[in-house]
N, C-alpha and C positions, 0 to 999 in steps of 0.2 A: 893164712886165712884162705878160705876156699868156698866152693859151692859143692854141695853133695846132693845126691838123689838116689832113689831106688824103687824097685817094684818087687812085690812078693805075692805070688799067686798061691793062696792058701787053699787047702782041701781039694787040690787038683794037681795033676801031673803036667799041666800046661806049661810049656817053656816060655820064658820071657822073650819078647820080641826085641832084639838088639837095636833095631832102628828106632823104636819108641824110646828106649833107654838113652840112646844118643841124642835124640831130640830134646829130651828133658835136660840132659847134661849141658848141651851146647847153648841152650837159651840162657844158661847161667855163665856164659863165657866171661862176662865182665867181672865176675867174682873170682875168676882164676884164669887169666890169660897165659900163664907161664907153662902149663902142662895139662894134660887130660888123661884120664884112665877109665877102664871099664872092667867089670868082673861079672860073670854069669855062672850060675850053678843050677841048671834046669829051670826051676820055677822061681828063682831068685836072681835079681840083677842089681848091681850097684854101680853108680857113676860118680866121677869126681873131676872137678876143675880146680887147678892149683894156682894159688898166689904164693910164691916162694918167699918165706920170711926167715925160717930157721932151716939150716942145711939146704941151701939153694941148689945143691947138686941133685943128680938123678936118684940118689939114695933115698930122698924124701918122697919119691913117687907114690901115688895112691891110685887105686885101693892098695892097702898095705897088708901083706900076708905074714902071719906068724911063721916061725921057722919050722914048726911041725905041720904046717899047712892047714891047721884046723880052723883058725880064725881069720876073717877078712874084715878090715877096718876102713871106713871112710870118715874123715874127721875135718871139721871146720872149726878153727879157733886156735888158741894158744894155751899151753900149760906152762905158766911162767916159772914154776919151781921144778921143772922136769929134771934138772941135773941133781937135785937133792936126793933123787931115788936111785942114783947110780950104785951107791954102796949096797943098798938093800937088794937090788936086782942081781948084782954080781955075787953077793953072798948066797943067793938062792939058785945059782947056776946059770943065770942069764948073761950072755955076752952083749955088749953094746957096740953096734956096728955102724951107727950113724950119729950125727949131731942133731937128731930130729926128736922133737917132743912126741911125734906120732909113734915112733918105735917104743918110747917109754910108756906111753898110754896103753898100748896094746899088751905090753909085757906085764904091766901092773894089773891089767884085767886078767891075764892068765894066772897071775899069782893070787889075787884077792877077789876076783869077780867084781860086782858092783860096789862092794864094800870099800874099794879103792877111791871112790868118788870124794869122800870126806877129806882125803889127803891132798886133793888137787887145789892149787890156787891158779885160777885161770878163767877163761871164757871158752865155751865149747858147745857144739852140737855134733854128735857122732852116732854112727850106726856100726854094729858088729854082727857079723854073720857067723854062726857056729855050724860048721859043716857036719859035725857028728850029731848034735842034738837037733839040728835043722831048726834053729830059732833065730829070729832077728831081734836085736836089742837096740833101741834108740834112746838117747839120753840128751838132756839139755842142762846148761849150767844154772847156777843158783839164782841169778837175777834175770836170766833170759837175754843176756847180751847178744848171743848168737841165735838166730831164728831156726825153727824147724816146724814145717807145715806138713800135714798129712791128710789123706782122704781114703775112705773105703769106697771103691768104685767097681761095680759089677763083681763083688766078692773078693776083690784084690786090694792089697795095701800099697798105696803110693806115698812117697815122702820126698821132700825137697827143701832146700834152703829158702826158696821163694815160691809163691803161689803160681807164678806164670809157668813154672816147670810142670806143675800138675796139669794145667790146662793144655800144655803142649803134648802131654801124654794122653789126652782125650777126656780128662775129667771135665764134666760140663761146667761152664762159667755161668752160674746163676746167682743173682743178687738175693741176699737174705732179707726178708722183711724185718725180723728182729734186729738184724745188723743195721739196717737203715735207721730204725728207731733209736738205737743206741748212739749212732753217729750224730743224729740231730740233737739229742739231749746231752750227750756226754763227750762229743767230739771224736770218739774212736770206740772201737769194740774191744772190751777188756776180757781177760781170761782166755779160755780155750777156744772160744768162737771167733769167727772172722766176719767180714762183710759178705762172704760167699756161703751159699748153701753147700753142705757136705765138704767143707774145707775147715780143718781145725788146726790149732797150734798145740804142740806138746807144751804143757805148762812149765815155767821155770822151776828148776829144782826137782824135776820129775823124770822117771824112766818108764819105758814101756817094753815089754817082752812079748813078741808075737810068735806063736808056735805054728808049725806047718799044718796042724789040725785045726787052726783057727782060734785056739785059746789065747786070751790076752790077759796080761797081768801088768797093771799100772801102779806105780808106787811113787810117793813123795820122798825123795832121799834127803832133802834139805828144807828146813822150815824156819823162817826168820823169827817168828814169834818164839819158838822153842829156843833158838840160839840166844835171843835177848834175855829170856828168863834164866838161862843157864850161864850167862856171862858173869865172870868173876868181877867183884867190885873193883873199880878203877880208882886208886887212891890219889894219883897225880894226873888229872885229865889232860892238862896242856902238854906235859912231857910225853905222856902216852900217845896223844894224838900226833904230835910232831914226829916222834920216832916211827910210829906205824905208817904214817903218811909217806915219810921218806922211804921206808922199806917198800911200800907199794909202788912208788915211782921206780925204785931200783929194779924190782921184778919186771915192771912193764917197759924197761929199757932193754930187756933181753931181746936181741935181734941181730941178724946177720945182714941187715939192710938199714939204710938211713931212717932216722926217726925225727918227726917234727911235732909241732904243737898247734892246735886250733886255739888261737888267742883272741878272746873278745875284749880283754882288759878288765873284765869283771874279776871279782875276788877269787873265784874257783880256778879259772884257767891261769890267772896270774900266779896263784900259789903253786901250781904245777911247775911253771917256769922257774919260780923262785927256788923250789926244791931242787930242780935240775942244776941250777946255777950253784946252789949251796953245796951240792954233791960233786961239783966240778965237771959236769958233763960239758963237752965242747962241741962246736960245729952244729948247733941246733938252729933250725929254721922255724920261724913262726909265720902263721897264715891268718890274716884278719880281713873281715869284710868292712868296707867303708861306705858311708852314705852321705849324700849331699845335705840331707836334713840333720841339723845339729842335734835334735832330740833323739836321733837314732844312732848317732855316730860316737864310737869309742876308739876309732883308729889312731888318733893322736896319742892317746895314753898307751895303747899297745905298742906303738912305734917307740915311744919314750922308754918303756920298760925293756923292750927287746934290745935297744941300743945300750941301755945301762948295763945289761948283762953281757954285752959284746956278742950277741947272737945276730942272725940275719933276718931282717923283717921283710915280709911280702904282703902286699895289700891288693885287694880287688874291689872294684866298684862295678856293679851291674847297672846298665842304663838302657832305657827304652826297650827295643826289641829283644835285647839280651835276656831281660827278666822273663819275658813271655816264653822264649824258646827254652830256657832252663826249666820253667814251670812244666812244659810238656815233657821234657826229658825226665824230670823228677817224678812226674806222675807215672810214667812207665816203670821206673825202677821201684817205686813205692808199692805198686800193685793196688793201692787203695787211695781214696781222695786225700790230698794233702791237708793236714790239720794244724801243724805247727806254723806253717806259712813262711818258714825260713828254709824250707827244703831246696828251692831253686838256688839260693845263695850258698848253702852248704855244699851242694853238688858242684857248683861252679868253683868254689874255693878248693874243693878236693881235686878237681881237674887241674887247677893252677898248681897244686902241690905235687901232682903225680909224676912229673918228670924228675923231681928231686928227691922225693921220699916215698917209702912204701908203707910207713906206719905214721899215724897221727894220734897224739894223746889229746883227750877231751876232758873238760871239767864237768861232764854230765854226772848228776847224782848229788852234787853238793847242796843244791837247794832243797831237795826232797829229804836228805839225811839230816840237815842242820837248820831247817826252818827259814830258808832264804826268800820265800815269796811273800810279798806284802799281803796277799790274799789270806794268809794264815792269821794275820793280826786280829781281824774281827772275831775270831773264834775264842780269844782270851776272855772277852766279856760279851757273850752273845746277847745278853739282855739289852745292851746299848744299841743293838741293831734296830730295835723298835724306834729309837729316836731318828735314825737315818730314814726309816720308812715315812715318818711324819714330815721330815724336811723335804723328802721327795714329793710329797703331795702338795707342798708349797712351791714346787718347781725351782727349788734352790740349786739343784745339781744338774739341771738340764744342759748347761753349757760346758760342764766339766766332765770329760769322759770317764775318768777313774772314779769320781764320786757318783756319777750316774750309775755305773756298774755296781758300786757298793750299795746304793739305794735299792736297785733291783734285786740284788742278792739278799738284802735285808727283808724282803717280802717272804722269804722261806721261813716257815713257822715251826719246824721241828729239828732237833739236833742231828738226826740221821741224815736228812737231806742237806743240811748245812755242810756236812762232810762229803756226801755223795756228789754234790754239785759245786764244791769249792773250786775245782779246776775247770769249770765250764765258763764260757763267755756269755751265754744266754741261759736263762733259767726257765723252769716249767711255766711260770706265769707269763713270761715273755713269749714263749713258744705258743701258748694258747692264744694270746692276744694278736700276735703277728702272723702265725702260721695256721691258726685254727686247729691245732693238734692238742688234744686235751688229755690223752692217755700216755703216761710215762712208760718206758720199757720195763720189763720184769727185772732185768739185771741181777740174776741169781748170783753170779760170781762176785759182783760188787757188794751185794748184801752180805755174802759170806766173809769177805775181807773186812767189811765194816764190823761184823760180829767179832772177829778176831781182834780188831783194833780196840773195841770196847773192853774186851776181856783183859787185854794187855795194859791199856791206859784208861781205866774207868774214870769218868767225870773229867776228862782232859781232852777237849775237842781238838786242840792244836796238835797234840801227839797222835790222836786218832787220824787226823788228816794227813800227817806225815806218813804214818804206816800205810794208810789207804793209797796215797800217791806212790809209794814205793812198789806197790803191786799193780798199779794201774797206769797212772800218768807217766811215771818214769819208764815203764815198759814201752810206751808209745814213743818216748824220746829215744830210747835205745834202738827201736825199729828205724826211726828216722836216721840216726847216725849210721847204722849198719847199711841201709839202702843207699844213702847219699855218698858215703865214702866208698863202698864197694861198687857203686855205679861208676866210679872213676878208678876202680881196681886198687883201692887203698884200704888198709886195715885200720880200724879205730879202736883205741884202748881207753878205758875209763878208770883211772887210779882210785877215785873215790869209792868204787864198788868192790874193793877188796873186802873179803868176808870178815876180816878182823875189825875193819871200820864199821861195817854194817851192824854187827852185833854190839860192839862197844858203844857206838854213838846212840844206839837204841836204848842202852841201859843208863845213860847219863841223866842227871837232873835237868829240868827245863832251863835253868839259868844258863847252862852251857850252850844252849841253842838260841834262845829267844831274847837274851839280854841285848839292849841297844836298839837303834832304829831299824837296822837292816838284818837282824838275826845273824846266824852263823858266828856267834860270839867265840866259840872255841877255835874256829879257823882263823878269825881275825886276830885273836890273842896269840895264837901259835905263830902267825906270820908277821907280827908287827915289827920284828927286828929284821925281816927279810924284804919287806915291801915298802915302797915310798908312801907317804901320806896321801898323795894324789890318788893312788889306787885304793887304799884302805877307806878313804872317805868319799869316793866318787859315787854319785847316785847310780843305783843299779839300772842298767839298760838291758843287758843280755842281747841276744840276737833278735831284736824286734825289727819289724819291717813296715814301711809306710804303705799298706795296702789300700787305704782310702785314696791316696794320690795315684797309685798304679791304676786303679779301676776308673778313675775320672780323668786323668791327664795323659796316660800312656796310650798311644794310638793303637798298638796291637791289642791291648786289653779293651779299648773302646770298641774295636771291631768285634771282638769276642762277646762283648756285652750285648751286642745286637742279636747274636745267635742265642745267647743265654736267655734273653727275654722270651724266646720261643722254644726253649729247651724241651727235649723229650721228657725230662724229669717232671715237668709240671702237668704232664698227662697221667702221671701215676695218681691213683686215688688217695694216697697218703698226703699228697701235696695239693689236692684239688682246691683248697681254700686259700692258698697263698696268692696275694695280689702283687705279683712280682713287678709289674710295670710301675705301680705306685711306689714301691720301695726303691726302685732304681731312680725314679724321678726325685724322690726325697734326697737320695744320696747326691745326685747331680746338683741339687739346689743347695747343697752344703750341710746337710744333716749327717754329721759324722757318726751318729748313733746307728745308722743303717749298716755301717761296715760289719758289725758283729752279726747281723742277720743275713746279709747278702753273701758274705765270703764263704761260709760253709756250703751254701747252695751253689755258688759259682764253682767251687772246687769239685763238688759232686757232678755238676754239669760237664766240666772239663774232663773229669775221669770217665764218665759214661761215654762221652763223645769220642775221646781219643784213646781210651784204653779198652773199655768194655766192648764197644762196637767194633773197633779195629782188631782187637785181639781175638774176639769171638769169630770174626770173619776169617782171620788167619788160621785159627785152630780148626775151623771147618774145612778150610782148603787143605791143611796138612793131613 
């Protein structure tokens, strides 16, 4: 796992400034503290920071050069099945000189070009420079587990694993108005755009080839809709799932360094641990966040399960000033405002794990693939949402937060927006009433994904919401996991995102996903002989955090709330109608409903104050 960056001056003989390339590279040091490398070829430069996972020797140093000196590779990620290609490569005259997936990746490219991508099982973002054709090829994995950002600035192409590296190179840090709008309505910016002007993401499952003359060719090399449509019928779903899931775990245990598990005690992460135990993996450490508040705490179950499997349990609780300090650190690593609100805890947990392991397995993706969120349930019978709207008018739900959110969600009156806003905490009508903002963002990418979902699952809003989340909300979760774990120099792997599971689960009948109170029927059925009843029947908590208490009872947050009420963001015309003092007063008076409205604004304030302003000043000084 690593940090990569590069500069390509097209249509010009201008040479790359090595100092700028090094600034970009070394602002990513947290992603790769073990080694660093640089390559320049006149108007092209590549940088690399290495976190050694496979072949920790110097043989894995990057940038990695092909034996014929034609190709130069910088690679962030892991190819889990890299040893499967040894016979093919050897039969085609290639010798294997390292135990590195980097070497295999480059030799597969030499043999097959980009057609090799469909053969790979892994997570990756990489760039390959062709010294003869003088083209730069950048690629991103199927689901976007590994990030890749780029910008065209003054006619040159800049790319990096994180946005901050682009700003270190001189790309202006300017906030995008469409990005702010999407953040308010949808919690994060989806698709190729970001919260910054002139900074984009290479979409998951896409490649881009940039020629020295400035020509650009972008292609989608993997498409989930197509894979689901082409999936062979699965005759024994439970057996298929269990075997494929175990295989995915085995692949993700390929490592030359210790591996641990992020364990919430929910069904997803517990299933990962159960599979590891079933396959007789030893010396596994688990890492769990604990909370004083019982409604947020699953640590007792995580400890029970870990000890049942004879593994080593590690727990962390953040208190008082610690939460605030981790919030500031997570904001820096994230590059954008925090929206999952578990980032400080995940970063702190990764720091706890770092002295003992270099790889952590996570249960991310289980909910989005198998219908695990309670918010999917109303989509089964959307006509019943009208009844919730009527009850809300009678103030039946005002004291119950979950039901209050359901009633507000029920005010959405068309199927498309029920899907588009299913993952939001506040909805267009709420935003109009509380923020005075009446125009929703254009969201072209979200609308395109919704169109695909409609075609794949006509008249099935629940399946449409899953497909939609797999291309939007899940991507934001993967960004969170990458930034928080890499902020502590740890690699995060997600076994549920194996491409075999993605296509297969997408092809199954609804009953295998939505049967039962908590969904994920196929996972629960597959694991019922491996997991105790306490885990199988426990009410889903996930990594939820008590932000209402933080904002009202934590002194560090209370001090920041004073600054927040006078924040620079409320001088922006977009927020000119927000009565923030009134909202804060309501929160302090005990109105918990205000948490959903205040928190995204508070996180935006913290980000502008501690990231945008400070990083902009630093960039100007540099």
